[in-house]
C-alpha positions in Angstrom: 0.1 0.0 -0.1 2.4 2.6 -1.2 1.5 6.3 -0.4 -0.4 5.5 2.6 0.2 8.4 5.5 0.1 7.2 9.1 2.0 7.8 12.3 5.4 5.8 13.1 3.9 3.7 15.9 1.3 2.3 13.3 3.9 0.7 11.0 4.4 -3.0 11.0 8.0 -4.4 12.1 10.4 -4.3 9.3 7.9 -2.1 7.3 9.9 0.7 5.3 8.7 4.2 5.4 9.7 7.8 4.8 9.3 10.6 7.5 6.9 13.2 6.2 6.4 15.4 9.1 7.7 15.7 12.6 5.2 17.0 15.0 5.4 18.0 18.7 6.3 21.3 20.1 9.4 23.1 21.7 12.0 20.8 23.3 10.4 17.4 22.1 10.2 18.3 18.4 13.8 19.8 18.7 15.0 16.6 20.4 13.3 14.3 17.6 15.2 16.5 14.7 18.4 16.3 16.7 18.3 12.5 16.7 18.0 12.5 13.0 14.3 12.1 12.5 13.7 14.7 9.8 11.4 14.8 6.9 12.7 12.5 4.1 14.5 10.1 6.4 13.8 6.4 5.8 12.8 4.5 8.8 11.5 1.1 10.0 10.6 -0.4 13.3 13.0 -3.2 14.1 11.7 -4.4 17.5 8.7 -3.7 20.0 8.9 -4.3 23.9 6.6 -7.2 25.0 4.1 -4.8 26.0 4.5 -2.7 22.8 6.2 0.4 24.4 9.0 1.4 23.5 9.8 0.6 19.9 13.2 0.3 18.4 13.6 2.1 15.1 16.4 1.8 12.5 17.3 5.0 10.6 20.4 6.5 9.2 22.4 3.2 9.9 21.6 3.0 13.5 18.9 2.1 16.0 17.0 4.3 18.2 14.5 3.7 20.9 11.3 5.8 21.2 8.3 5.8 23.3 5.0 5.1 21.7 3.8 8.8 22.8 6.7 10.2 20.7 6.3 7.9 17.6 2.7 9.1 17.5 4.1 12.6 16.6 6.0 11.5 13.6 4.0 11.3 10.3 5.4 8.8 7.8 4.5 7.5 4.4 4.9 3.8 3.5 7.4 2.8 0.8 7.6 0.0 -1.6 10.9 -2.4 -1.2 13.4 -1.3 -3.7 
C-alpha cells in the first residue's frame, strides 16, 4: 500500500517508510529532529517491547528507541521495497 500516510507507531515490523512530518512542540520536536528524525528520512521499526512500548527504529544506519507517545507525533509514508 504505497503512499499511505500514518504515524510511526502504526507501522508493522520491518516495514519501510519515509518521514513526512515531525510534530510535537518545543523541546520534544527539537529533540526528535536532533536525533535525525527529519522529513525525508527512511525509517522502519525493528523491535517492539513485550507490552508494545517502547519501539526500536532503524534510521540513518543506527537503532533508536522511542516511546510510543513520541512515535505518534511522527507522520510517515509507507514505501515500496526497492
